[in-house]
TISETI-619147 format. One record per residue (C-alpha): x, y, z; residue in three letters. Coordinates in steps of 0.02 Angstrom, whole numbers, plus 50000, padded with zeros to 5 digits. Each point is the difference from the previous one (the first is absolute). Layout:
residues N
XYZALA;...
//
This chain:
residues 402
557965339855475MET;499664981550023GLN;498664992849888GLU;499294989950144THR;499565016050093ILE;499085006949848ILE;499124983449968TYR;499434999050181SER;499345017850002SER;499164997749831LEU;499214983750057SER;499255008150154LYS;499315014549899LEU;499314988849863LYS;499164988650127ASP;499225015050087TYR;499295007149836CYS;499304983249949GLU;499234996850172ARG;499105016549979GLU;499484994849823ASN;500855016049939PHE;498685010950085LYS;500415013450126GLY;499825017450069TRP;500755015749924ASP;500645016450076PRO;498655009449901TYR;498494988550023ASP;499155009650141GLY;498485004549895LEU;499614981449978ASN;499395000450180SER;498224993750015VAL;499805012050147VAL;500555015149898PHE;498924995549851GLN;498484999050115ALA;500185018750043MET;499445009449841PRO;500205017550071LEU;501824996750039ILE;500314988249854ARG;499595013649873ASP;501115013450080TRP;501725001449919ASP;500905005750158LEU;499254985850102ALA;500564987449869ARG;501775007050002LEU;500114999850190ILE;499294982450008TRP;501274993149876ILE;501475008550087GLN;499424993850171THR;500164982049944PHE;501575003149896LYS;500995008750137ARG;499394990350151ASN;501264986950058PRO;498564990550079ILE;498954990549874ASN;498175005050023LEU;499364991349844ARG;499144985350084LYS;499135011650120LEU;499335011049859PHE;499564985249887LEU;501265002549860ILE;500154983549906PRO;501584992449927LYS;499835000749811GLU;500914996949837TYR;500965015149935ASN;500414999949814ALA;501705008150019LYS;500454988150141GLY;499514985149892LEU;501035007149856GLY;501525001550112LEU;499824982350066ILE;499724993349824LEU;501595008549939THR;500934992850148ALA;499384982449963TYR;500505001849817CYS;501735006150051ASN;500244985550121VAL;499404987749866TYR;501295006849877ASN;501355000350134TYR;499724981750042GLN;499894994949817LEU;501615009049953ASN;501034996550155SER;499454982150032GLY;499745004850182LYS;498384997950095GLU;499495012750132THR;498404997650100CYS;498964996449844PHE;499854985549881SER;499845005549820ASN;498404989849979ASN;499175009150145SER;500655016649934LEU;499174997349831ILE;498344996450086LEU;500165015750107LYS;500515010549850ILE;498444994749904HIS;498895002850152PHE;500665017650032LEU;500015005149817ALA;498204994349974ASP;499485008550161LEU;500775016249938LEU;499074998849835LEU;498374998050096SER;500345016150097MET;500205012149854LYS;499115016750011SER;498585001049875LYS;499445013949884GLY;501695006349938TYR;500894999849833SER;501234986450048GLY;500484987950137THR;500265008750167CYS;499894997650187TRP;499735010650156GLY;500074998250188TYR;498714990450101ASN;499555015050108PHE;499375017849987ASP;501475012050008TRP;499915018050058GLN;501695007949961ALA;499975017650072LYS;498345008949997ARG;499965004449816HIS;499874982949922PHE;499144983550037PHE;500244983549909PHE;498564987750025PRO;500394981650024LYS;500664991649841ASN;500395016549913THR;501414994349885PRO;501725007850019THR;501554999049892VAL;500984993950151VAL;498934984850037VAL;499794996349815THR;501875000649966ALA;500414987750140PHE;498614988049947CYS;500525000449817CYS;501834997650043ALA;499494983950086ALA;498914994449854LEU;501425002549876PHE;501074988550108LYS;498604987250010VAL;499865000149811TYR;501874997049980GLU;499854984750114ILE;498354992749939THR;499885006949821LYS;498125001950028GLU;499405014249890LYS;498615006050116LYS;501305007050120TYR;500955009149864LEU;498425006949920GLU;499365006750166SER;501665008550037ALA;500125007749826LEU;498235006850015SER;500615011250142SER;500845011349871ALA;498275006249949ASP;499615004250181PHE;501585010350014ILE;499855008949833LEU;498125003150001VAL;499415000850180ASP;501415008750092LEU;500165018950001ASN;501605008949946ARG;500825015250077THR;501215009049882PRO;501775001450068LYS;501405007249893GLY;500084990249838ASN;499024985650074GLY;498574996650118PHE;499584990850161LEU;498724985950001PHE;498715002050138SER;499844987750144TYR;498244995149949SER;498645005649878PRO;499275011150137LEU;500695017450031ASN;501225000950144GLY;501784993550022ASN;500375004549819ASN;501845004350020THR;500844985550091VAL;501644995449916TYR;500084981650047ASN;498214997449940ALA;500405007749831SER;501574989449985LEU;499034984250042LEU;498915004849851GLY;501575001949894SER;500714983250051SER;498364991049968LEU;499835007949828LEU;501804995349960SER;499624981750040LYS;498465000949888CYS;501125007449864TYR;501194985350020HIS;498614987649959TYR;499105010149865THR;501275012049922ASN;498645013250010ASN;500975016349990LYS;498585009950080ALA;500384990650161PHE;501855004349990LYS;499685018249959ASN;498805003050144ALA;501144990750120ALA;501475010849945GLY;499085016450022ARG;499494995250177SER;501794994750039ALA;500645016549928GLU;498865010150115ALA;500554990250153CYS;501855001549959VAL;499795018749971ALA;499325000750178SER;501524991550077GLN;500955010950124ASN;501815004849967SER;500624987850134ASP;499134985349915GLY;498494999450115SER;498165001749959TRP;498595007450099TYR;498504988750016TYR;499015011249882GLY;499915016649910ASP;498895010350116THR;500705009050155PRO;499054988150114GLY;500944985449923GLN;501765006550029HIS;500754986550108TRP;501364987749951ILE;499844981950055ASP;500854983549972SER;498824988049916PHE;499215012549880HIS;501765004649945THR;500294981449973GLY;498414998949898TYR;500585014349888ASN;501684992049967LEU;499264982849970GLU;498695006149877ASN;501195011249904LEU;501144984949981ALA;498554989249941ILE;499535013249872TYR;501805000649940GLN;500144981049989TYR;498414997049900PHE;500105014949883THR;501885001349974GLY;499905018750036ASP;501535004250106ARG;499745018850006SER;499634999350186PHE;501494989350053SER;500935014550083SER;498445004250102ALA;499934981850057ILE;501835000350052GLU;499815016450094MET;498414993950085GLY;500774983450050LEU;501485008950078ASP;498845010750105PHE;498924985050046TYR;501434989050062LEU;500885014050095LYS;498495007350090ASN;498774986350047PHE;501024986250085PHE;501055000250158MET;501694991450018ALA;499234985650100ASP;498664996949868GLY;498605009750085MET;498885007749865PRO;499385018050012LYS;498345006649939TYR;500575017949964TYR;501685006249937HIS;500205012150146ASN;499294990150148LYS;499934982050055THR;498254996850064TYR;498804992449961PRO;500884984549936ILE;498754992649878ASP;500064982249931ILE;499805006649822HIS;501735008050010CYS;501074984350018PRO;498904989749885ALA;500125012549857GLN;501905000350010LEU;500124982049940PHE;498835003549854VAL;500925015849949THR;501724991850004LEU;499364985249898ASN;499155010349865VAL;501475012149985LEU;501214985149999GLU;500985007250145ARG;499784986050127PHE;501754993049983GLU;500835017050030GLN;498885003050151ASN;499844982450070LYS;500785004850167LEU;498685013450024LEU;498604988349943ALA;500584986650122ASP;500085012350145LYS;498285006949962VAL;499244982749983MET;500784994050163GLU;499475015650095TRP;498224998749934THR;499804981650044ILE;500735002750173ASN;499015015650042ASN;498374999349900MET;499474981849983GLN;498844992850131ASP;500154982350066ASN;498354996249911TYR;500855003849834GLY;499235016749952TYR;500965016549988PHE;499625015650100TYR;499335015749918TYR;501115013250080GLN;501265003250137ILE;499765017450073ARG;500965009550131ARG;499384992850164GLY;498484990949929ILE;499974986249870ASN;498544994749890SER;500064981050004ARG;498354998049908ILE;500024987549857SER;499465007949836TYR;499874988149853MET;500285012249856ARG;501145012850079TRP;501134988850103SER;499904981649959ASN;499664999949813ALA;501295013649972PHE;501354991450103MET;499654983349915LEU;500185009349835TYR;501635008150054GLY;500744983750066MET;499624991349835SER;501055013049910TYR;501404997550125TYR;499984981449960LEU;500095001949811ILE;501345013550015SER;501054989050112ASN;499884985749875PHE;500535011249855LYS;501525005550100GLN;500514982050036ASN;499814993849821GLU;
//
């Protein structure tokens, strides 16, 4: 795929994110509605919260202005954009090529985003951690208040801070990222599974058996082990990885989670699992899960992408086509060092996504559904994640051409 096409698409997306000052709406931000919060009888009812969130998430018409939902910073979205900016900075430094950024402006943006992230940490926990900027009712049996820290948000934020440290060598970024190990080891719950255990999604009960969340905990601990040589980090990361690999299906796939209500198989969470197992393997030197990675990658590449580059959400049906699915492909191929062998697929997926899911204003659409598309611009889910994915495509393409 021609670099000029990527640069043009990246430039439009970057300009859009910066015009919005990195703030935006989110598929799950319905409970931030001023209107909803003004109705205490409904606000405090779990079923009403769930219906309200899903109404905004599933509606192809954006009702957020009408119901007074503000655009806000989202910590995970900022972490994704920060990682993307670090990747582009390194790409330009190593390749000698300039995209739509100057390296001087990138350094300023990197500092701004990293310091903003540090100011948004959740307080009152054992280590550095972050949560979402909205109340989240996930099914009726559990509710996460705004800023409840999760291992998912924390892992993406810390991944960005590690990259910032490698560029700037400023210790405050490294120290904050390393502190997250205490959050994972002390604050998260553990569910025994075989010879290992699964880290919970958050310190609150609920969503305790999600494989990609546990593996994000493993990958973050393995990075902390890399910088500290603290074997407790490696051991806990390995036991979580062991539990997740033991849960892999015989065809190489994973369900989303361990409970019967979590038994679906989707594209980007499969990509997360592969990516984070590979990160664990890279930073710890433990290769005992390499065959699981190979089997999982084979299933991933054969079941989630069409011949023309169209990405699928589920392994057994096409719709909805979600922007997370193509973006995660580029990350997974980079981390597993399989971009060169699958460049034709990566090029087709990138071209299809730009042609079918990028708006003239620069942002990317949330989902394409059968008959009805959701063209709403979501900063975290769509734009930050696609910027993140495109940055991995760039650095993978450079490695191949070295």
